[in-house]
PLY file of the C-alpha trace (Angstrom):
ply
format ascii 1.0
element vertex 292
property float x
property float y
property float z
element edge 291
property int vertex1
property int vertex2
end_header
41.20 -37.68 -45.58
42.27 -35.53 -48.66
42.07 -38.35 -50.91
38.29 -38.59 -49.99
37.87 -34.68 -49.92
39.40 -34.13 -53.40
36.90 -36.26 -55.53
34.09 -34.48 -53.51
35.48 -31.12 -54.31
35.98 -32.11 -57.94
32.30 -33.34 -58.20
30.98 -30.26 -56.71
32.97 -27.91 -59.19
31.72 -30.40 -61.87
28.30 -29.92 -60.79
28.62 -26.20 -60.40
30.53 -25.49 -63.75
27.31 -25.20 -66.05
25.55 -22.74 -63.62
29.21 -20.78 -63.46
29.37 -20.83 -67.20
25.96 -19.76 -67.67
26.38 -16.71 -65.17
29.51 -15.88 -67.22
27.89 -15.63 -70.56
24.56 -14.27 -69.57
25.70 -11.90 -66.77
29.43 -11.27 -66.56
30.29 -10.91 -70.37
27.55 -8.23 -71.07
28.45 -6.23 -68.11
32.04 -6.30 -69.20
31.22 -5.37 -72.81
29.16 -2.58 -71.49
31.76 -1.41 -69.28
34.33 -1.43 -72.48
31.93 0.76 -74.47
31.67 3.29 -71.73
35.49 3.87 -71.77
35.98 3.79 -75.56
35.53 6.67 -77.90
31.93 6.77 -79.13
31.00 7.03 -82.73
27.80 6.70 -84.42
26.32 3.22 -83.62
30.05 1.98 -82.91
32.77 2.67 -80.46
36.72 2.33 -81.23
39.84 3.33 -79.46
41.30 5.19 -77.73
40.28 4.72 -74.28
38.61 7.73 -72.75
36.32 9.00 -69.91
34.58 11.60 -72.22
31.33 9.79 -71.97
31.25 10.06 -68.29
32.00 13.65 -68.47
29.33 14.40 -70.96
26.79 12.37 -68.81
27.55 14.20 -65.55
27.91 17.66 -67.23
24.69 17.40 -68.71
21.79 19.14 -66.98
19.29 16.58 -68.50
20.78 13.83 -67.02
20.32 15.12 -63.47
16.63 16.33 -64.39
16.00 12.66 -65.51
17.79 11.23 -62.53
15.75 13.12 -60.23
12.53 11.87 -61.96
13.53 8.34 -61.85
14.38 8.84 -57.94
11.00 10.20 -57.33
9.31 7.70 -59.16
11.30 4.87 -57.60
10.58 6.12 -54.11
7.00 6.54 -54.77
6.60 2.97 -56.10
8.47 1.40 -53.43
6.64 3.29 -50.57
3.34 2.58 -51.84
4.21 -1.03 -52.97
5.37 -1.61 -49.45
2.46 -0.09 -47.51
-0.03 -2.18 -49.72
1.89 -5.43 -49.66
2.46 -5.44 -45.73
-0.96 -6.09 -44.65
-1.83 -8.35 -47.55
1.21 -10.63 -46.78
0.12 -10.65 -43.11
-3.44 -11.63 -43.91
-2.15 -14.47 -46.05
-0.05 -15.54 -43.15
-2.34 -15.52 -40.41
-6.02 -15.07 -41.46
-6.30 -16.43 -44.95
-7.07 -19.99 -43.90
-7.86 -22.40 -46.50
-7.71 -19.63 -49.06
-4.15 -19.01 -48.67
-2.73 -21.28 -51.13
-5.26 -20.13 -53.80
-4.41 -16.35 -53.03
-0.85 -17.03 -53.40
-1.53 -19.00 -56.73
-3.08 -15.93 -58.09
-0.31 -13.51 -56.88
2.21 -15.96 -58.61
0.31 -16.20 -61.66
0.06 -12.35 -62.04
3.93 -12.21 -62.35
3.79 -14.33 -65.62
1.48 -11.76 -67.19
3.34 -9.97 -70.23
5.03 -6.67 -69.06
3.85 -4.76 -72.15
0.27 -6.08 -71.65
0.05 -4.72 -68.24
1.30 -1.48 -69.41
-1.08 -1.35 -72.25
-3.89 -2.26 -70.10
-3.53 0.69 -67.84
-3.11 3.01 -70.98
-6.44 1.53 -71.89
-7.86 2.10 -68.26
-6.52 5.50 -67.83
-6.86 6.75 -71.46
-9.16 9.45 -72.77
-11.65 6.82 -74.01
-10.54 4.20 -71.14
-12.87 2.39 -68.74
-12.16 5.15 -66.24
-13.24 8.01 -68.41
-16.50 5.97 -69.45
-17.41 5.14 -65.78
-17.09 8.58 -65.01
-19.10 9.86 -67.76
-21.80 7.19 -67.35
-21.85 8.37 -63.53
-22.46 11.98 -64.60
-19.13 12.92 -63.03
-17.85 14.47 -66.04
-19.30 15.62 -69.22
-16.71 14.52 -71.92
-13.44 12.21 -71.77
-10.62 14.01 -69.74
-7.03 13.44 -70.28
-6.04 14.22 -66.67
-5.59 10.48 -65.78
-2.85 9.56 -68.31
0.28 11.02 -69.64
1.57 12.07 -66.15
3.75 10.84 -63.33
0.72 9.30 -61.44
0.14 7.18 -64.16
3.54 5.84 -64.27
3.27 5.23 -60.70
-0.03 3.40 -60.67
1.31 1.07 -63.49
4.64 0.14 -61.66
3.14 -0.24 -58.35
0.76 -2.90 -60.11
3.79 -4.59 -61.34
5.96 -4.26 -58.37
3.34 -5.50 -55.77
3.24 -9.26 -56.40
6.99 -9.36 -55.93
6.69 -7.54 -52.69
3.72 -9.67 -51.36
5.84 -13.01 -52.01
9.10 -11.68 -50.30
7.23 -10.39 -47.18
5.06 -13.50 -46.96
8.40 -15.48 -47.18
9.64 -13.36 -44.43
6.63 -13.99 -42.25
6.83 -17.63 -42.57
9.20 -18.16 -39.67
6.88 -16.41 -37.31
4.33 -18.93 -36.32
0.94 -18.02 -34.85
1.82 -19.31 -31.63
4.35 -16.67 -31.00
1.71 -14.03 -31.41
-0.62 -16.01 -29.21
2.12 -16.21 -26.54
2.73 -12.17 -26.86
-1.07 -11.68 -26.40
-0.90 -13.96 -23.28
1.86 -12.12 -21.83
-0.33 -8.59 -22.10
0.96 -7.39 -25.36
-1.68 -5.35 -27.28
-2.10 -5.34 -31.10
0.28 -2.30 -31.38
2.88 -4.04 -28.96
2.81 -7.25 -30.97
3.28 -5.60 -34.27
6.04 -3.34 -32.74
7.87 -6.06 -30.79
7.52 -9.27 -32.63
6.37 -8.71 -36.00
8.09 -5.71 -37.23
11.52 -6.90 -36.21
11.13 -9.99 -38.14
9.67 -8.20 -41.24
12.55 -5.29 -41.21
14.84 -7.09 -43.34
12.38 -8.41 -46.05
10.46 -4.99 -46.06
13.83 -3.06 -46.67
14.80 -5.54 -49.32
11.41 -5.17 -50.87
11.68 -1.46 -50.66
15.39 -1.55 -52.52
14.06 -4.02 -55.02
11.09 -2.13 -56.01
12.98 1.30 -56.04
15.61 -0.31 -58.58
12.48 -1.81 -60.56
10.74 1.31 -60.91
13.42 3.97 -61.12
15.24 2.09 -64.03
12.04 1.58 -65.93
12.01 3.05 -69.60
8.84 1.73 -71.06
6.01 2.98 -68.70
7.38 6.56 -68.88
7.20 6.37 -72.66
3.48 4.94 -72.87
1.92 6.48 -69.77
4.08 9.54 -68.97
4.21 13.17 -70.25
7.26 15.11 -71.71
8.26 16.27 -68.26
7.99 12.72 -66.71
10.83 10.93 -68.76
13.39 9.31 -66.53
16.89 7.97 -67.00
15.97 4.60 -68.55
14.30 6.40 -71.35
17.54 8.57 -72.10
19.60 5.39 -71.96
17.48 3.48 -74.40
17.47 6.25 -76.69
21.26 6.68 -76.78
21.55 2.93 -77.74
18.63 2.69 -80.37
17.95 6.21 -81.54
20.96 8.66 -81.26
23.63 5.89 -81.61
25.75 7.08 -78.85
26.80 3.77 -77.35
29.41 5.09 -75.09
27.23 7.71 -73.49
24.59 5.19 -72.91
26.79 2.65 -71.48
28.08 5.37 -69.13
24.70 6.31 -67.95
24.11 2.58 -67.32
27.24 2.30 -65.10
26.42 5.47 -63.08
22.80 4.24 -62.39
24.49 0.75 -61.45
26.87 2.79 -59.10
24.06 4.48 -57.56
22.09 1.17 -56.86
25.39 -0.43 -55.57
25.55 2.29 -53.00
21.97 1.88 -52.02
22.45 -1.80 -51.64
25.69 -1.24 -49.47
24.14 1.47 -47.26
20.92 -0.82 -46.69
22.91 -3.85 -45.98
25.24 -1.99 -43.46
22.20 -0.43 -41.89
20.68 -3.83 -41.45
24.02 -5.15 -39.95
24.42 -2.32 -37.45
20.82 -2.91 -36.29
21.31 -6.59 -35.99
18.35 -7.41 -38.22
20.24 -9.76 -40.37
20.67 -12.13 -37.44
17.13 -12.56 -36.72
16.05 -16.09 -36.63
13.08 -17.87 -35.10
13.59 -21.45 -33.93
10.66 -23.97 -32.86
0 1
1 2
2 3
3 4
4 5
5 6
6 7
7 8
8 9
9 10
10 11
11 12
12 13
13 14
14 15
15 16
16 17
17 18
18 19
19 20
20 21
21 22
22 23
23 24
24 25
25 26
26 27
27 28
28 29
29 30
30 31
31 32
32 33
33 34
34 35
35 36
36 37
37 38
38 39
39 40
40 41
41 42
42 43
43 44
44 45
45 46
46 47
47 48
48 49
49 50
50 51
51 52
52 53
53 54
54 55
55 56
56 57
57 58
58 59
59 60
60 61
61 62
62 63
63 64
64 65
65 66
66 67
67 68
68 69
69 70
70 71
71 72
72 73
73 74
74 75
75 76
76 77
77 78
78 79
79 80
80 81
81 82
82 83
83 84
84 85
85 86
86 87
87 88
88 89
89 90
90 91
91 92
92 93
93 94
94 95
95 96
96 97
97 98
98 99
99 100
100 101
101 102
102 103
103 104
104 105
105 106
106 107
107 108
108 109
109 110
110 111
111 112
112 113
113 114
114 115
115 116
116 117
117 118
118 119
119 120
120 121
121 122
122 123
123 124
124 125
125 126
126 127
127 128
128 129
129 130
130 131
131 132
132 133
133 134
134 135
135 136
136 137
137 138
138 139
139 140
140 141
141 142
142 143
143 144
144 145
145 146
146 147
147 148
148 149
149 150
150 151
151 152
152 153
153 154
154 155
155 156
156 157
157 158
158 159
159 160
160 161
161 162
162 163
163 164
164 165
165 166
166 167
167 168
168 169
169 170
170 171
171 172
172 173
173 174
174 175
175 176
176 177
177 178
178 179
179 180
180 181
181 182
182 183
183 184
184 185
185 186
186 187
187 188
188 189
189 190
190 191
191 192
192 193
193 194
194 195
195 196
196 197
197 198
198 199
199 200
200 201
201 202
202 203
203 204
204 205
205 206
206 207
207 208
208 209
209 210
210 211
211 212
212 213
213 214
214 215
215 216
216 217
217 218
218 219
219 220
220 221
221 222
222 223
223 224
224 225
225 226
226 227
227 228
228 229
229 230
230 231
231 232
232 233
233 234
234 235
235 236
236 237
237 238
238 239
239 240
240 241
241 242
242 243
243 244
244 245
245 246
246 247
247 248
248 249
249 250
250 251
251 252
252 253
253 254
254 255
255 256
256 257
257 258
258 259
259 260
260 261
261 262
262 263
263 264
264 265
265 266
266 267
267 268
268 269
269 270
270 271
271 272
272 273
273 274
274 275
275 276
276 277
277 278
278 279
279 280
280 281
281 282
282 283
283 284
284 285
285 286
286 287
287 288
288 289
289 290
290 291
């Protein structure tokens, strides 16, 4: 038995080794390098010995860090909540009511994910800008007399752009979460006297809870860590922690502080993930399965 198992195990290890090597080079090595930067003494565009926690102390004692962190949390929560509220009915319609349009709409949603991130940011800057499509339309309709700057360089513009970027991911994850729930289950619930609200509460929502929370956490991380949209669409008071991290690496040259801020953000995200996973397990939602 062992003679048969050993070649199979070696074959499995051999097949997995390229993927493992890729993960080590592309994921683990950069993280370890960044961790080393965060505990080394920072110079100007350089780090050196000895080991120190000065970068972490500077990050935690800086009022600007807490202010930018609050901005990041607020933007992340807004984007996550709006994306989830918009994506749930879209995913539900795609699963149960799209009919022959289902694959075509899914194709459009998937294709939108391949559009350049910067192109989409610039597109929203064009739409919301002083001489953009929105201002031009309002002027043509006689709502305003001259171009307004109220639609750009504020938190609302950042949220709008990031929601547009996050929604395709949210729709696809929620649609995948609804796949095991066949229409006949909803028909059975209706035959048993369950109204629309009861069907949503007792049949649909328990199955969607896990994917929905995953979408919320993913979009929160995606939005709160962003550093491009705040620079192109936000105002001075709407900067976020990702902008400060980028600035430390590219402008100030304080690689130690930038690395420390990055790991503090990573720690926050790890805690959010652990709490979310624990909540799902305590609620028993991670065990929900539908069988035919």
